C-alpha positions, 0 to 999 in steps of 0.5 A: 694117877689118871687124868680126865678132860671134861671142863674148861676154864674161862676168865676175864680181866677185872680191870677192864670191866671195873676201872679205877675211875668208877670206884667209890672211895672211903678214906679210913681214919686212925686213932693211933698217934704218930702214925708214919705216913704210908708209902708204897715201895717201888716194885715191878708189879703194877699197883692195881695188881691184887696182893690178895683176893677172896670171894663172898658168895651168898644168895642175898648178896650175889658174888662179891670180890675182895681185893687188896691193892696198892701194897695193902693200902686199898681194899676194894669190893667188887660186885660181880653179880650186879652193876654197882660201882666198886667200893674202895677203903683207903687205909692210913697204913698197909693191911696185913694179909688176909682180911675177911668178909662175912654176911651178918644176918642177911642185911649187913656185910662185915669187913675186918682187917688188921694193919701193920700199925696194930689196928683192927678195923671193922667196916659194916656195910648195910645192904637192906637184904637185897642185891642193891648192896652199897648202892646209895648207902655209902653214907650209912657205912660205919667203921670202928677201930681197935688198937691192939695193946700187945704190940710194939713197932711194926706188926708182922705175921699172918692174919686169919679172920675166923669170923665176925668176932674172932681173929688170929694173928701168927706172931714170930717164933710160932706164937699165936695171938687170939682176939675175940669180941662181941658184936651188937649190930643194932647198936652200931657199937663194937665192943672191946677185943680180948687179946690172948697170946699162946706160945708154941712151947706150952704144955703138949704143944707140938707134934713135930714129927707128925709131918716130915720135919727138919730139925733146924737151928734156924730162928724162923723155922717155927714161923707160921705160914698157914692157918686154917679154921672150920669155914664160917658160919661155925661155933668151933673155935679151933685153929690149925697152923703149919710152920716153916719146919713142916710142923702142924699144931692144933690150938684150942681157945683158952688152952693154946697149943695141945699135943695130939699125935706124932708121926714116926717119919723123920725124913729130913726136908727143906724149910717151906717158903716164908711167904704166906701160903694156903696149905691147910684146909679144915672141913667136915662131911655133911653126914657127920658135921662135928667130925673134922678133917684137916687137909695139908698140902706139902709142896714137893722139891722141884720135880718134873713129875708132880707138884706135891701131895695132900696129907689127910688128917682126922681130928676126931675127939681131939686126936689127930691121926693120919688117914693117907696121902693124895698124890697130885697129878703129873700135870702139876709139875712146875706149877704153884698151888694158889688155893684149894678147898673141899666142897661136899666130898670133892677136892678142888685145887687151883694151880698157877701154870706159867701165868695161866690157871689150871683147876683139878678136882678129885673125889675124897674116898676115905677108904681109897685114901687109907689103902693108898689108892690112885686118885683120879684127877679131872683137869680144867685148863684155859683155852689153848693159846698160840705160843708167842715165839718169834716164829709166831710173830713172823706168821702174824706179820707176814700173813696176808693183809696183815702188816702192810694194811695195818700200817697204811690204816694209821692216820697221816701219810703212809711211810715212804718205803711202803709207797715205793716199788723196789727192783729187788728185795735187797733194795727194799730191805735196805730202804726200810731198815735204814742202811742206805750208805753202802746198801749192805744186806741187813736182813739178818741183823734186822730180824735178829734185833726184832726177835730180841725185842719180841722175846724181851717183850713176851718175857716181861708180859709173862713175868707180870702174869706170873706175879699177879696176886690171885687167879680168879677163874670159873669152872664150866662144863664145856660143849662138845666142839671144845671137848673134841678140840681139847682131846685132839689137841692133846693127842688123845683118842676120842671115846665116842666112835661116831666122831672118829672122822675128826681124829682122822682129819686131825691127823691129815692136818698134822701130815700136811703141815702148818704152812700148807694149812695157812695156804689152804685157809687163804685159798678158802677165804678168797673163794668165799668172797667170790660169787658162787657161779658154778657147782661146788664140785667144779669149784673145788676141782679148779682150786685143787688143780691150782693148789696141789693140796695132795702133793704135800703128802707122801705116799705112805700118808696117802695110803694110810689116810685112804685106809682110815677113811675106808674104815668109816661105814658111811662117810656121808653120815659121818660128815653130816654128824660132824656138821651137827657138832660144829654148828650145833647149839644147846640154848637150854630151856628154862622151866616155867616153875623157875623163880627167875621167870618172876624175879630175873637175875641182876645184870652182871658185866662180869658174867657177860665178860665170861660169856664173851671169853667162852665164845672166843674158845668155842668159835675157835674150836669150831673153826679148827674142826670145820677146817678139817672138813674142808681139808677132807674135800680137797683130799677127796676132790676126785670123788666129789662127783658122787657126793650130794650137792646139798651136803657140799653146800652145807659144808661151805655154809658152815665154814663161812659161819665158823670163819666169820665168828672168830673175827667177830669175837676178836673185835674190841668195842669202843668205850662209851662216853660216861657222864662225869662223876660230878654230874651224876648227882647220886647220893653215893657220889655227893657223900664220897666227894664231900666226906673226903673234901674232893669236890674238885675231882678231876673230870677226866675219867677212864671208862670200862673197855669191852669186847664187841661180843660184850656189847652185843650181849648187852643188846640181846638182854639175856640175863641167864647165868648158865653155861653153855646156854648163854653163849650158845644163845648169842651164837644163835642170835648171829645166825651165822651157823644156820645157813645151809648154802653160801649161795644165799644170804639169809634173812637172819644173817643180813639182819645181824649185819644191819644190827652191827651197822646201827650200833656203829660197828661199820668195819665189822658189818662191812667185813661180814657183808663181804662174805655174803652174796650180792643180794639186794638186801646186802647191797642196801646194807652196804650202801648204808655203810658207805653213807655212814663212812663218807663214801657218798658216791659209792653209796649213791651208785649202789642205791641207784642200782638197787632201784631196779629191784623194786616196783611191781614188776621186779624179779626178786624171789620171795626170800630176797623180798623178805630179806630186803623188806626186813632191813628197809625202814619200818620193814616196808617194801616199796611198791614203786620207785617214787617212794624209794627215791624219796626215801633215799633223798631223805637219807642224803638230806639227813646227812647234809649231802645236798647234791645227792639229795637233789639227784634222787629228788629229780629221779623221784620227779621223773617217776612221779605218778600223774596228778600228784602235787610235786611242787615241794620237790621242784622247790627242793631241786631249784633251791639245791642247785642254787645252793650248790652253785649250779646255776644253769641246772637251777635255771633249767629246773626253774623253767621246767617247773610245771606250775606258774605259781611255783615259779612265782614262789621261787621269785618271791623267795629271791631265788632268781636274785641269788642266781643272778648275783653270782659273780663267776669270778675267773671265768667270766668270758666262758660264761659270756660265750655260753650265754651269748650262744642262745641269743644269737641262734634262738628265736627271741620270742620263744621261752626261755628268753635267753636275751633277757638272761644275757642282758641281765648278766651284762647289767649286773656286771655294769657292762652297759655297752654290751647290754645295749648291744644285746637289746639292739640285736634282739630288736633286729631279730624281732624286725626280721621275724615281723618282716617274714610274718607281718601277722606278728607285728601286733604282738612283737612291735611293742617288745621291739620298740622297748629294745630300741629304747633301752639301747638308746638310753645306754648308748647315749651315755657314751661319746663318739670315738671312744672305741676305735671301731663302732659297728652301730651308731646311736643315730642308726638306733634312733632312726629305726626307733623313729620309723617303728614309732611312726609305723605303730602310730599309723596303725588302726590299733594305735589310732583307736588307742589314742581316741580312747585315751582322749576320752572320745569313746564314741568315735573310738567304738565306731571306728573299731566297729567299722574296722571289725566289719571290714576285717570280718567281711571278705569283700566291700562294695568298692571291690565289686568292680570288674577290675577289682574282681580280677585282682589276685590276693586277699581283700586287704591286698585288693584294698591297698591296690584300690587305694593306690589306683585311686591316688593315681 
């Protein structure tokens, strides 16, 4: 037998896409009386594991999956092509395997099942001829029941639903029951079923030696274990059965079992397994539809060479003749056949291989089979997975940034042993394992126990995988990276010589060993997380000098590898070809005449799940192939000076993309919150709840669990159902394979990171950004991640630094400008710092981060254009500082407000009252010292009036003595100012008089001698107040004011006019004497001296 690798199997878990909580349930009633209550035997398999599954696939319904669950009590319908909710039928007794599903006249789905209590149920689901199927139509579903008459006790046997009107039941001892009916769909009535029982020992009944059989005395040797008919739709009512003793029988309607042919081979064989098996298929070729062939599978006695063989039989004209044998491939050894079918002239076989699926196919060439020719089998396997051994567990736990970081990421305080530094490994193990009594070494015991637990866990998982009912897989044509990876993994030779470099490099990886490659991966990851500041040649030489990659190869391996690389004609072209393979994507191009352009296919979560699984396989394959190229660079590090720098840059860029893609495809996605079923109010929900009296259904519903790739596929809106185009289009949307150098963060890469951030996958976006250079766009997205994650100070620091890249005089390259513009809001690049600071302040405001909002608002004020109204910004700053309790900054900002109107508005908003109402409990002395400094050292006539602030502080706290002292000190400082500059008397005298008056009012409430030391006496203040009042009353301004107040306006005006004339003139008649002219000073000084001389 020959084996060809050309296909890949991918699959997805139905339970994760269609959870039980989403299903609509219909409870089926029975007419049979005294039906025992149903029960499910406790078994090791979960109840949601399918005992049986089948698929109905038509253009009008799409793909519908039927599953038998919960020990046969529930039959579930799942639409794999649409978003419809799963539909479940709950039966009063278990269903015999296997029920059938059919499409009737393109508008009805018929479901027929037989239960162990002897009932035949038909459920008719109207579809309306569209892909909506049972959506909003559950109330129109009708179910009929027929009670089988030739039955007693509990029915046992094998059921085969031939069509909508014919059912076969294999009875004990090889008998066959045939049930037929006529269905009138329009009347919604099911006619009576006609029952016929045929015995295996009737006339011309069997040809026991047709297949090699064993003459056995076992009573159950004739039990039927497999039935087959021609596939629906057909009018052929023949049926073929295979019993445990390997006897094939041919049954006809109304006649029963007929004899056609026998075989002369009588080699004894053991009985077949009594469980139901798919061992027969009936088919015909398109060119001769009435010529039937039967294909029977005979499992081999446990063998290490193959899993069995297929016997091809010809049934032309009621004569059964043996055509030949098709031997299975050697890869089917120790495998179990799950199902097989013939499509066209191709035989497909589905095998269960240690819990995984394997599909093989071969061409049915009748001439070759008759001549015992070799069968060429093409095999499709699931993606290669790491074997779950204790060594693999150790590799996972001991890998870099795996175990410790995972433990520290758990909620709550970290375990104490992880936060303590130990002097030796022995102490560390003793503390972690928990054997502190004598400090004995427990590492071996601990590791052995861990391995036992791990092996037991893996054994249980494999048991569950092997016990699953039916394997549902899809066969897909794979892309070139997957094909090359599979060929290399199975140590096969690559057929195309242009890819021989991969074969050489794969050998290099095997020579250096797994441990060295793990170290190389860690080295490359650390390298890619650093800024590219030197040439790639120098970087590789520096890393090679530290890593010593070639030291892990012996001399013979070095010579062999150099010789094989020398055989490559052009190494540069071979490397470029390899890069094209690793980064190449075949998105596929639809033709304009396709119907899907007008009628797009329905959305399918199942296909998205398959696409996500496919992406996992292709990204892992691409990463392994790219790792081969990186190993080549370390192997030829001494010759890299002759390489094209752009080629080295492209290799590093592709490695960055292939290293980040596996991280993305492995990420889970948090389930979205779904509306409770009671709140949906759809027709299906209401009918389901009312019909089954489950109005108070529990509102706690599980939701579908998707991978991150699945969620991203939903965002892309790609409705294509073709491979590998759908998967490749997703990879292209990430842009991670499009870069040509790792020194530049491309626009598409940064946009993808921003998309992940917007969707809420912060940790994934953060990880991808760590691989990119620190471009302004990368810094912006990173700051938004920190802002969303609560690291506010880090976000503010990055955004403040980012402001230096903006404005008309920035030094950004055009590529950086375009990339930054793409991730900024509305794709608009800020032309100055002012709008950028305002935008950042808005960001922090939307997150209720007032301190940083005020900070960036102040920065916006510092760069605001002149003549721009900034009153709202000043209001934000003052209000923010007051809300934050930063009253010094608030008052300073209020004083700095350029508009007096704005200041008054703040006062009207009671902002100042709020400022002064703060208690400052616990640090009043510090506040008083801070407030007292400025009144003691600053000019009381200048703004801001610190004396008034300190006075208000004492007044708000009820400290009237200090309030009086503050105003008295203000009066004394004003007196000093007026003494030095008498011209200030007019402006400051009133304020000084007010300060004296306030001091006297507060001091008058205290008696003498209350304190041991009193620096200022009340009488002193009264004396100074009286003196100042007398001075003011003797001034001309005071006199004129009194004349006006007494209504003597003429006298007041004359006096004022005379004073004005005196003040305007520089001389007077009485100053023109000889003595007065020689006096120094101003006219006022001369006048005072003249007055003095006259008085004398």
